C-alpha positions as CSV (number, residue, x, y, z in Angstrom):
1,M,0.1,0.3,-0.1
2,D,1.6,3.5,-0.9
3,K,1.5,6.2,1.1
4,E,-0.8,8.3,-0.9
5,A,-3.3,5.4,-1.0
6,G,-2.9,4.3,2.6
7,L,-3.6,7.3,4.7
8,L,-7.2,8.2,5.1
9,Y,-6.8,11.3,7.4
10,Q,-3.3,12.9,7.7
11,V,-2.5,15.0,11.0
12,D,-4.1,18.1,10.5
13,E,-7.6,16.8,9.4
14,R,-10.4,16.0,11.4
15,P,-12.3,12.5,11.1
16,P,-15.8,12.2,12.2
17,V,-16.6,12.2,15.9
18,G,-17.6,8.4,15.8
19,L,-14.4,7.2,14.2
20,T,-12.3,9.6,16.1
21,V,-13.8,8.4,19.7
22,G,-13.5,4.7,18.4
23,L,-10.0,5.0,17.5
24,G,-9.0,6.8,20.6
25,L,-10.6,3.9,22.5
26,Q,-8.8,1.4,20.4
27,F,-5.5,3.0,21.0
28,A,-6.3,3.4,24.7
29,I,-7.4,-0.4,25.4
30,L,-4.4,-1.8,23.2
31,N,-1.9,0.1,25.0
32,L,-3.4,-0.1,28.5
33,G,-1.4,-3.5,29.3
34,G,2.0,-1.9,28.2
35,I,1.4,1.2,29.9
36,L,0.9,-0.5,33.1
37,L,3.3,-3.6,32.9
38,A,6.3,-1.6,34.2
39,P,5.1,0.2,37.3
40,T,3.3,-3.2,38.4
41,I,6.3,-5.0,38.2
42,V,8.8,-2.6,40.0
43,Y,6.1,-2.2,42.8
44,R,5.4,-5.9,43.2
45,I,8.8,-7.0,43.2
46,A,9.6,-4.2,45.5
47,G,6.8,-5.5,47.9
48,A,4.5,-2.6,47.8
49,D,1.2,-3.0,49.3
50,E,-2.3,-3.1,47.2
51,A,-2.9,0.4,48.2
52,T,0.3,1.7,46.9
53,L,0.0,-0.3,43.8
54,A,-3.4,1.1,43.2
55,W,-2.3,4.8,43.5
56,V,0.8,4.0,41.2
57,V,-1.7,2.5,38.4
58,F,-3.9,5.6,38.9
59,A,-1.0,8.1,38.7
60,T,0.3,6.3,35.5
61,L,-2.7,6.3,33.6
62,L,-3.6,10.0,34.4
63,I,0.2,10.9,33.5
64,T,0.0,9.1,30.4
65,G,-3.2,10.6,29.3
66,A,-2.3,14.1,29.9
67,I,0.8,13.8,28.0
68,A,-0.9,12.0,25.0
69,V,-3.2,15.3,24.8
70,L,-0.2,17.5,25.2
71,N,1.5,15.9,22.3
72,A,-1.8,16.1,20.1
73,F,-2.1,19.8,21.1
74,P,1.2,21.3,22.1
75,L,1.6,24.0,24.6
76,G,4.5,26.2,23.9
77,R,7.6,24.3,23.2
78,F,5.9,21.2,25.2
79,G,4.3,18.5,22.6
80,A,5.2,17.1,19.3
81,G,1.7,17.9,17.5
82,Y,1.2,14.3,16.6
83,V,-0.4,11.0,17.8
84,L,2.4,10.0,20.2
85,L,2.4,7.9,23.4
86,T,4.7,8.7,26.2
87,G,4.5,5.5,28.5
88,A,6.2,3.7,31.1
89,A,9.4,2.1,30.1
90,P,10.1,-1.5,30.5
91,A,13.8,-0.9,30.4
92,A,13.7,1.0,33.3
93,V,12.3,-1.9,35.4
94,T,15.6,-3.1,36.7
95,V,17.1,0.5,37.7
96,S,13.8,1.5,39.3
97,I,13.7,-1.8,41.5
98,D,17.4,-1.2,42.8
99,A,16.4,2.5,43.3
100,I,13.4,1.5,45.6
101,A,15.7,-1.3,47.2
102,A,18.3,1.1,48.0
103,G,16.5,4.3,48.9
104,G,12.7,4.0,48.6
105,A,10.4,6.1,46.6
106,A,12.5,9.3,47.6
107,L,15.3,8.0,45.7
108,L,13.4,6.8,42.9
109,A,11.6,10.2,42.6
110,S,15.0,12.1,42.6
111,L,16.4,10.1,39.9
112,M,13.2,10.8,38.0
113,F,13.5,14.6,38.7
114,A,17.1,14.4,37.3
115,S,15.9,12.5,34.0
116,A,13.3,15.2,33.5
117,L,15.7,18.0,33.9
118,F,18.4,16.5,31.7
119,Q,15.5,15.8,28.9
120,L,14.2,19.3,29.1
121,V,17.6,20.8,28.7
122,F,18.3,18.4,25.9
123,S,15.0,19.5,24.1
124,Y,16.4,23.1,24.2
125,W,20.0,22.4,22.9
126,I,19.0,19.3,20.5
127,S,20.4,21.4,17.5
128,M,23.9,20.9,18.8
129,F,23.6,17.3,18.2
130,R,22.1,17.5,15.0
131,R,25.1,15.8,13.2
132,I,24.8,12.8,15.9
133,I,21.1,12.1,16.1
134,T,20.7,11.9,12.2
135,P,17.7,10.1,10.5
136,V,20.1,7.1,10.2
137,V,20.6,7.0,13.7
138,S,16.9,7.5,14.7
139,G,16.1,4.9,12.2
140,T,18.5,2.4,13.5
141,I,17.2,2.7,16.9
142,M,13.6,2.3,15.9
143,M,14.8,-1.0,14.1
144,L,16.1,-2.0,17.5
145,L,13.5,-1.3,19.5
146,P,11.7,-4.7,19.0
147,V,14.9,-6.5,19.8
148,P,14.3,-6.8,23.7
149,I,10.8,-7.2,23.4
150,M,10.3,-9.8,20.5
151,P,11.7,-12.8,22.4
152,I,9.3,-12.4,25.2
153,A,6.2,-11.8,22.5
154,F,7.1,-14.9,20.8
155,R,7.5,-16.9,24.2
156,S,4.1,-15.6,25.4
157,L,2.2,-16.8,22.4
158,T,1.7,-20.2,23.9
159,D,1.2,-18.7,27.7
160,V,-1.8,-20.5,29.3
161,P,-2.9,-21.0,33.0
162,A,-1.5,-23.9,35.0
163,G,-3.4,-27.2,33.8
164,M,-4.3,-26.2,30.2
165,P,-2.4,-27.2,27.0
166,Q,-0.4,-24.8,25.0
167,S,-2.1,-25.4,22.0
168,A,-5.1,-23.3,23.5
169,G,-2.8,-20.3,24.0
170,L,-1.4,-20.8,20.4
171,A,-5.1,-21.1,19.0
172,C,-5.9,-17.6,20.3
173,A,-2.6,-16.4,19.3
174,L,-3.0,-17.4,15.6
175,T,-6.5,-16.1,15.8
176,T,-5.4,-12.8,16.7
177,L,-2.7,-12.6,14.0
178,V,-4.7,-14.2,11.3
179,L,-7.6,-11.7,11.7
180,M,-5.0,-8.7,11.8
181,I,-3.4,-10.1,8.5
182,L,-6.4,-10.6,6.6
183,V,-7.8,-7.0,7.7
184,V,-4.6,-5.8,6.3
185,L,-4.3,-7.9,3.0
186,K,-8.2,-7.9,2.1
187,G,-10.1,-5.5,4.1
188,T,-11.6,-2.3,2.8
189,R,-10.5,1.1,3.7
190,K,-13.3,1.7,5.8
191,L,-12.5,-1.6,7.9
192,L,-8.9,-1.0,8.2
193,P,-9.0,1.7,11.1
194,W,-10.8,-1.2,13.2
195,N,-7.8,-3.8,12.7
196,P,-6.3,-4.1,16.0
197,L,-9.7,-4.1,17.7
198,I,-10.9,-7.2,15.6
199,G,-7.8,-9.2,15.9
200,I,-8.0,-8.5,19.9
201,C,-11.8,-9.2,20.2
202,G,-11.3,-12.6,18.0
203,G,-8.6,-13.9,20.2
204,A,-10.6,-12.9,23.4
205,V,-13.6,-14.8,22.2
206,V,-11.6,-17.8,21.5
207,A,-10.0,-17.5,24.8
208,G,-13.7,-17.3,26.4
209,F,-14.6,-20.3,24.5
210,L,-11.7,-22.4,25.8
211,G,-12.1,-21.2,29.3
212,F,-9.0,-19.3,30.5
213,Y,-10.2,-15.5,30.1
214,D,-10.0,-14.3,33.6
215,F,-13.7,-13.2,34.1
216,E,-13.3,-13.5,37.9
217,Q,-10.7,-10.2,37.9
218,V,-13.1,-8.3,35.9
219,M,-16.1,-9.1,38.3
220,Q,-14.0,-8.0,41.3
221,A,-13.0,-4.8,40.0
222,S,-15.6,-1.7,40.8
223,W,-17.0,0.4,38.0
224,V,-15.9,3.7,39.1
225,G,-13.5,4.5,41.8
226,L,-10.6,6.3,43.4
227,P,-7.3,4.7,44.9
228,P,-6.9,5.0,48.6
229,A,-5.2,8.0,49.9
230,A,-1.9,6.0,50.5
231,W,0.7,8.3,48.6
232,T,2.5,11.5,49.7
233,V,5.1,13.3,47.4
234,P,8.5,11.9,48.0
235,A,11.3,14.1,49.6
236,I,14.4,14.6,47.5
237,D,17.3,11.9,48.3
238,V,20.8,13.0,46.7
239,G,22.9,10.8,48.9
240,A,25.5,8.2,48.1
241,S,23.1,6.0,46.6
242,F,21.6,8.5,44.2
243,W,25.0,9.1,42.7
244,A,25.7,5.6,42.4
245,L,22.9,4.8,40.4
246,L,22.7,8.0,38.5
247,P,25.2,6.8,35.6
248,A,22.9,3.6,35.0
249,F,19.8,5.6,35.3
250,M,21.1,8.3,32.6
251,L,22.1,5.5,30.6
252,I,18.7,4.3,30.3
253,T,17.3,8.2,30.1
254,M,19.5,8.7,27.2
255,S,18.4,5.3,25.3
256,G,14.6,6.8,26.1
257,T,15.4,10.1,24.9
258,I,16.7,9.0,21.3
259,S,13.8,6.5,21.4
260,T,11.6,9.5,21.8
261,I,13.3,11.2,19.0
262,S,13.1,8.2,16.8
263,S,9.5,8.0,17.4
264,S,8.5,11.6,16.9
265,L,10.4,11.4,13.7
266,A,8.6,8.1,12.5
267,I,5.2,9.5,13.4
268,Q,5.9,12.4,11.4
269,D,6.8,10.1,8.2
270,V,3.5,8.3,8.5
271,S,1.1,11.2,9.7
272,W,1.1,12.9,5.9
273,R,0.1,11.8,2.7
274,K,3.1,13.3,0.9
275,S,6.7,13.0,2.3
276,R,7.8,15.9,4.0
277,A,11.1,16.9,5.4
278,P,11.3,16.3,9.3
279,D,10.3,19.0,11.4
280,L,12.9,19.0,14.5
281,R,10.7,21.7,16.4
282,A,8.1,18.9,16.7
283,T,10.9,16.5,17.9
284,Q,12.1,18.9,20.4
285,G,8.3,19.3,21.6
286,A,8.0,15.5,22.0
287,V,11.4,15.4,24.1
288,A,10.1,18.3,26.3
289,A,6.8,16.6,26.9
290,N,8.8,13.4,28.0
291,A,10.5,15.4,30.4
292,A,7.3,16.5,31.8
293,A,6.0,13.0,31.8
294,N,9.1,12.0,33.9
295,F,8.6,15.1,36.4
296,L,5.2,14.1,37.1
297,A,5.9,10.3,37.0
298,G,8.3,11.3,39.8
299,L,5.9,13.3,41.9
300,G,3.2,10.5,41.4
301,G,5.5,7.5,42.3
302,S,5.7,6.2,38.7
303,V,8.8,4.8,36.9
304,L,10.6,6.3,33.9
305,H,8.6,7.4,30.8
306,W,9.5,7.4,27.2
307,A,7.8,7.5,23.8
308,R,6.7,4.2,22.6
309,P,6.4,3.5,18.9
310,T,2.9,1.7,19.0
311,T,1.0,4.7,17.9
312,V,3.3,4.7,14.7
313,S,2.6,1.3,14.0
314,M,-1.2,1.8,14.6
315,T,-1.5,5.0,12.4
316,K,0.1,2.9,9.6
317,L,-2.2,-0.1,10.4
318,T,-5.5,2.0,10.7
319,G,-4.4,5.0,7.9
320,I,-5.9,7.5,10.4
321,G,-3.0,10.2,11.4
322,S,-5.2,12.9,12.7
323,R,-4.3,14.7,16.0
324,W,-7.7,14.5,17.2
325,V,-7.5,10.8,17.6
326,G,-4.4,11.8,20.1
327,L,-7.0,14.2,21.9
328,A,-9.4,11.1,22.4
329,F,-6.6,8.7,22.9
330,G,-5.1,10.9,25.7
331,G,-8.7,11.5,27.3
332,I,-9.9,7.9,27.2
333,L,-6.5,7.1,28.9
334,A,-7.0,9.5,31.7
335,A,-10.8,8.2,32.1
336,F,-9.4,4.8,32.8
337,A,-7.7,5.9,35.8
338,F,-11.3,6.5,37.3
339,L,-12.7,3.1,36.0
340,P,-10.9,0.1,37.6
341,K,-13.2,-2.3,35.8
342,I,-12.0,-1.3,32.2
343,S,-8.4,-1.6,33.3
344,A,-9.4,-5.2,34.8
345,L,-11.0,-6.0,31.5
346,I,-8.2,-5.3,29.4
347,L,-5.6,-6.9,32.1
348,A,-7.4,-10.0,32.1
349,L,-7.0,-10.5,28.2
350,P,-4.7,-13.7,27.9
351,A,-0.9,-13.1,27.3
352,A,-1.1,-15.2,24.0
353,V,-3.6,-12.7,22.7
354,L,-1.5,-9.5,23.7
355,S,1.6,-11.1,22.5
356,A,0.0,-11.7,19.2
357,Y,-0.9,-8.1,18.6
358,L,2.5,-7.1,20.0
359,V,4.2,-9.2,17.2
360,V,2.3,-7.3,14.5
361,I,3.1,-4.0,16.0
362,L,6.7,-4.9,16.5
363,A,7.1,-5.8,13.0
364,T,5.6,-2.8,11.6
365,V,8.0,-0.7,13.9
366,F,11.3,-2.6,12.4
367,V,9.8,-1.7,8.9
368,T,9.1,1.7,9.8
369,G,12.8,2.0,11.2
370,A,14.3,0.5,8.2
371,R,12.4,2.9,5.8
372,M,13.8,6.0,8.0
373,V,17.3,4.5,7.2
374,V,17.0,3.8,3.5
375,A,15.1,7.4,3.1
376,A,18.1,9.4,4.7
377,G,20.3,7.7,1.8
378,L,23.4,5.6,3.0
379,D,27.1,5.7,1.6
380,H,29.4,2.7,2.5
381,R,30.3,4.2,5.8
382,Q,26.7,4.6,6.9
383,M,25.8,1.2,5.8
384,M,28.9,-0.2,8.0
385,I,27.4,1.7,10.9
386,V,23.9,0.5,10.5
387,G,24.7,-3.0,10.2
388,L,27.2,-3.1,12.8
389,S,25.3,-1.4,15.5
390,F,22.1,-3.7,14.6
391,W,24.1,-6.9,15.0
392,I,25.9,-5.5,18.2
393,G,22.7,-5.0,19.7
394,I,21.4,-8.4,18.7
395,G,24.8,-10.0,20.1
396,C,24.4,-8.3,23.5
397,Q,20.7,-9.3,23.9
398,Y,21.0,-12.4,23.5
399,G,24.2,-13.0,25.4
400,L,26.8,-13.9,22.2
401,L,29.1,-10.9,22.6
402,L,31.4,-10.9,25.8
403,P,28.7,-12.7,27.8
404,D,31.2,-12.7,30.9
405,I,31.5,-9.0,31.1
406,L,28.6,-7.2,29.9
407,P,26.0,-8.5,32.1
408,E,27.8,-7.0,34.9
409,F,28.8,-3.8,33.6
410,A,27.0,-0.8,34.5
411,G,24.4,-2.6,36.4
412,G,23.9,-4.9,33.2
413,V,22.4,-1.8,31.0
414,L,24.7,-3.0,28.0
415,A,23.1,-6.7,28.2
416,N,19.7,-4.8,26.8
417,G,19.9,-4.7,22.9
418,L,18.4,-1.4,22.5
419,A,20.9,0.3,24.8
420,S,24.0,-1.4,23.7
421,G,22.9,-1.3,19.7
422,G,21.9,2.5,20.1
423,M,24.9,3.3,22.0
424,S,26.9,1.9,19.0
425,V,25.2,3.6,16.3
426,I,25.7,7.3,18.3
427,L,29.2,6.6,19.1
428,L,30.1,5.4,15.5
429,T,28.3,8.0,13.8
430,A,30.0,10.6,16.3
431,M,33.4,9.0,15.0
432,L,32.6,9.5,11.7
433,E,31.6,13.0,12.0
434,F,34.5,14.2,14.0
435,S,37.1,12.5,11.6
436,S,35.7,14.3,8.6
437,G,38.1,17.0,7.0
438,R,38.6,20.5,8.3
439,R,35.8,23.0,8.3
440,R,36.0,26.6,7.2
441,K,33.6,29.1,8.9
442,L,31.9,32.4,8.0
443,E,29.6,34.6,9.9
444,T,28.0,37.5,8.6
445,D,24.5,39.2,8.2
446,L,21.7,37.1,6.2
447,D,21.5,40.0,3.6
448,I,21.9,40.0,-0.2
449,S,24.6,42.9,0.5
450,R,26.9,40.2,2.1
451,L,26.9,38.3,-1.3
452,P,30.5,39.2,-2.2
453,A,32.0,38.2,1.2
454,L,30.0,34.6,0.6
455,R,31.7,34.4,-2.4
456,E,35.2,35.2,-1.4
457,F,34.7,32.6,1.4
458,I,33.7,29.9,-1.1
459,S,36.5,30.8,-3.3
460,R,39.0,30.2,-0.5
461,F,37.2,27.2,0.5
462,A,37.7,25.7,-3.0
463,A,41.0,26.7,-3.2
464,D,42.1,24.5,-0.3
465,Y,41.5,21.4,-2.6
466,S,42.4,23.1,-5.8
467,W,39.0,22.7,-7.4
468,P,38.7,23.6,-11.1
469,A,36.9,26.7,-12.1
470,A,33.7,24.7,-13.0
471,M,33.4,23.3,-9.5
472,I,34.1,26.9,-8.0
473,D,31.4,28.5,-10.3
474,R,28.8,26.1,-9.3
475,L,29.6,26.2,-5.4
476,E,29.3,30.0,-5.8
477,A,26.0,29.7,-7.8
478,V,24.9,27.3,-4.7
479,A,25.8,29.5,-2.2
480,E,24.0,32.7,-3.8
481,E,20.7,31.0,-4.4
482,T,20.6,29.5,-0.9
483,L,21.2,32.9,0.7
484,L,18.5,34.5,-1.8
485,T,15.9,32.0,-0.6
486,L,16.8,32.3,3.2
487,N,16.6,35.8,2.5
488,T,12.8,35.8,1.3
489,E,12.1,34.4,4.7
490,Q,12.5,37.5,6.5
491,P,10.3,39.9,4.5
492,G,9.7,43.5,6.3
493,K,12.2,42.8,9.0
494,K,14.3,45.9,9.9
495,K,17.4,44.1,11.2
496,P,18.7,41.0,9.2
497,R,19.0,37.9,11.0
498,R,22.7,36.5,11.5
499,L,24.1,33.7,9.1
500,K,26.7,31.3,9.9
501,V,28.2,29.3,7.0
502,I,30.4,26.0,7.5
503,A,32.0,24.2,4.5
504,H,33.7,21.0,4.4
505,R,34.9,18.2,1.9
506,E,33.2,14.7,2.2
507,G,34.8,12.3,-0.3
508,G,34.2,13.9,-3.7
509,A,31.6,16.5,-2.7
510,A,31.3,19.8,-1.1
511,I,28.9,20.2,2.0
512,I,28.0,23.5,2.9
513,E,25.8,24.3,5.8
514,F,23.6,27.5,6.3
515,I,22.4,28.4,9.9
516,A,20.4,31.3,10.5
517,K,17.4,32.2,13.0
518,S,14.3,30.4,12.0
519,G,12.1,31.3,9.1
520,D,8.7,30.2,8.1
521,S,8.4,27.6,5.5
522,N,10.9,24.7,4.7
523,I,13.0,25.0,1.6
524,E,13.3,21.2,1.4
525,D,9.4,21.0,1.4
526,R,9.1,24.2,-1.1
527,I,11.7,22.2,-3.6
528,S,9.8,19.0,-3.6
529,L,6.4,21.2,-4.4
530,L,8.0,22.8,-7.4
531,G,6.1,20.7,-9.8
532,D,2.9,21.4,-8.1
533,I,3.0,25.0,-8.6
534,G,-0.1,26.6,-10.4
535,P,-0.4,29.2,-13.1
536,G,-1.6,31.8,-10.7
537,Q,1.5,31.7,-8.2
538,Q,4.4,34.0,-8.7
539,L,7.0,31.7,-10.4
540,E,9.9,34.3,-10.2
541,R,10.1,33.8,-6.3
542,E,10.8,30.1,-7.2
543,V,13.5,30.7,-9.8
544,S,16.3,30.2,-6.9
545,L,14.6,27.0,-5.8
546,R,14.6,25.7,-9.3
547,L,18.2,26.6,-9.7
548,L,19.3,25.3,-6.3
549,R,17.6,21.9,-7.3
550,H,19.7,22.0,-10.5
551,L,22.9,22.8,-9.1
552,A,22.9,20.6,-6.0
553,Q,22.8,17.0,-5.4
554,E,21.0,17.2,-2.2
555,V,19.4,19.9,-0.1
556,R,18.1,19.4,3.4
557,H,16.5,21.9,5.8
558,R,16.0,21.1,9.3
559,Q,14.1,23.6,11.5
560,Y,14.4,23.9,15.3
561,H,12.9,26.4,17.4
562,D,15.1,29.5,16.9
563,M,17.3,27.9,14.3
564,D,17.2,26.8,10.9
565,F,19.9,24.7,9.4
566,V,20.0,24.2,5.4
567,T,22.7,21.6,4.2
568,V,23.6,21.4,0.6
569,R,25.9,18.8,-1.0
570,V,27.5,19.6,-4.3
571,E,29.3,16.8,-6.2
572,L,32.4,17.3,-7.7
573,P,32.4,16.0,-11.4
574,Q,34.3,12.4,-11.8
575,S,36.6,13.7,-14.5
576,N,37.9,16.6,-12.4
577,T,38.8,15.2,-9.0
578,G,40.8,17.9,-8.1
579,G,43.1,18.0,-5.1
């Protein structure tokens, strides 16, 4: 299914109310188990009483719902503007248990506040890491996300209560899988949005028929209620245990932050009918919303949160990317906090049914990450980085790489395939970036009167490599058209924006980066839309874009809050390789 045909409603469109609420309910129901799993495990292993556990479940649902709404409809710099779930992270279970064992809820909350502060600062300065956190890195991490979870999902396909044959669990799992696959392959466009619910309900019916759906748990839960008042806001604890656990906790936080970046880029990719340049302002908003989630989780006693890629897969499966679904999704999740019977209804589903659904979701997540990597364009060095990092993650996850060392190092964090593979792709990308050639820099005003200074800068840069006159002319033309295009983004401004230009050589190409205060539109998107210009539009304003598209092999425009980065790649003709 191509992107144009597969998306029924893109992010800025509003579906009918019934469809919006129905999809929000589906998203909430199908993510409920995953949201509550991590905090439930942490507090049960820590020996918490039922009143404390009930409060943590209540707080987790409220926080998750509120942040989903914030992501759908941002507030200032907080929120992505897309359907994005920020939920409790399974990868944080081990360090959270260690924190409670070492210092109770106060120590866990202190570590949560440190994570929130780190993510908030990172969201403001994310542009500093633009050469490291690239689409290739984000796509690789998206491919690695299923690695720690898929083995658990496969093992759970035959999970059944004691005394029942494994074939019963397999029957439920196969029913769920077959129904979801049939809807994707043969279902109509109107049926596609209900695909996950059809699969889950089919598996639940088979489980009920075979006698291992936990009806007793559902019957005992009340319809409406609040948890016992068993929680007080924890005090701050920054003692010796805090500093001992902080490195491992921050490593998990960094992995979660990269996961949030990857998920925010992926949800942008599947929420528009036509391909668009990634909007890094939305990514900054997603990380800031994640910081807000962790701060609230620290107050409420929950565990570390990060963006989960399930809404990316569900958007792809249903063909609905509207942010109004995110509003319904978050509101229903928050409402579930006051409806214990609804939570029990979902938590009573057999593990085999939930695992079958999870297998489909994770498969879609992997393919989405692979598409991000391929779309970014790979040279031989990036191919090596992606392949090596992915298999390092696989090797660490399954104990095949340094099995006597990694499980004990840094609290066992590197035994997690996502953490080890993610760190590998980041470190290798950083090595590639810092080993590139010397960079020339120019700082000036973003004004057409500065064109002579820009041409002189380009000439000196080209002279470093003894490039021929034809290459110099092309570079000067590219720099001029980029300057003209950026200059049109500031009409009526009395004081011109500052411009920083950075140039370096990469193989047989020149890479020129233009950095300026943020404008309004995206140059990369405007270039892709040149063929759609109507007869009534002012074509003269697009001349620079057309020349830029003709002269440069690649133009990338990344927009952050406050700053724009336009990167232009110009290939050296093969017949004149120069210095």
